[in-house]
N, C-alpha and C positions, 0 to 999 in steps of 0.2 A: 504494500500500500504506500501511499504518499504521505502518511502521517509523520509529523516530526515536531519536536519541541524547538521553538526558537527562543534563544536567550539573548537579550539585548542589554548592554550596559555601557556606561560612559566612564572613562578614566580621565581624571582631572589632575592638573598640576604636575605633569611629568614633562620635563624639558629635555631629558635624555632618554634613550631607549632603556627600558627596564623589563625584567622578567614578568611575564603574564602567564597564568596557568588556570585552566578550567578543567574540572573533572567530575564525573558522576560516580558516586559511592553508594554502597548499600548501607543499611542502618547500623551495621557493625564497623563501618569505616573503611571497608575494603574498596579499593579503586577498581571500578568495573570498566570504565571508559575514560580515556584522556581526550578531552574535546579540543584543547589548545595548550600548547606549551611552546613558548617562544618569547620574543621581546617586542615591545610596542611603545608607542608614544601616547600622549594625551589624545583622546578622540573617542569616537563611538565604535563599538564592536558588536557584532551579531554572530552568534554561534548556533549550530543546529545539532540536535540529537535525535536519532531515529529509533531509540528504544533498544539498541543492540550493544553488546559488550565488545571488547577489543577483538574477539574472535569472530565477530559478525553474527553471533547467535542472539535471537530475540530474548530479552529478559522477561521473566514472569511478571504479571501484573503485581503492583504493590507500590510502596512508598520508597523513594530514592532521594538522595541528597545531591545537590549540585553545589560544588565549592568553587569560588572564584578567588584568586590570590594575585595581588599586584605587589611586587617588591619595590619599595622606594629607597631613597637615600638613607633615611633614618630608621625606617621600620617597614614591615609588610602589613598590608591591609587585606583582610579576608572577609568574605561574605558567603553565607550558606543559606540555601532555600530548599525546603522540602517540596518534592513534586510527586504527583501520583501518576502511575503508568497503568493504563487500562486498554483493553482491546474490545 
């Protein structure tokens, strides 16, 4: 199917390229899918997740966590959101 989760976020106050990472985890904290890992500047980002793990297998319906992390000069900023996956 063409169903997917779109994750949009803005990064502010980055003047130099800094590490950006987004991942999907289960409720036990295990990383199931790396959505993005690289460097970026301040700006708008949009990621997509199709409900699959790193091996391309559909995950079972349930609650998952999406973690976003931006490493800055002084510290790292993290945000987490719970999402429900259903078919």
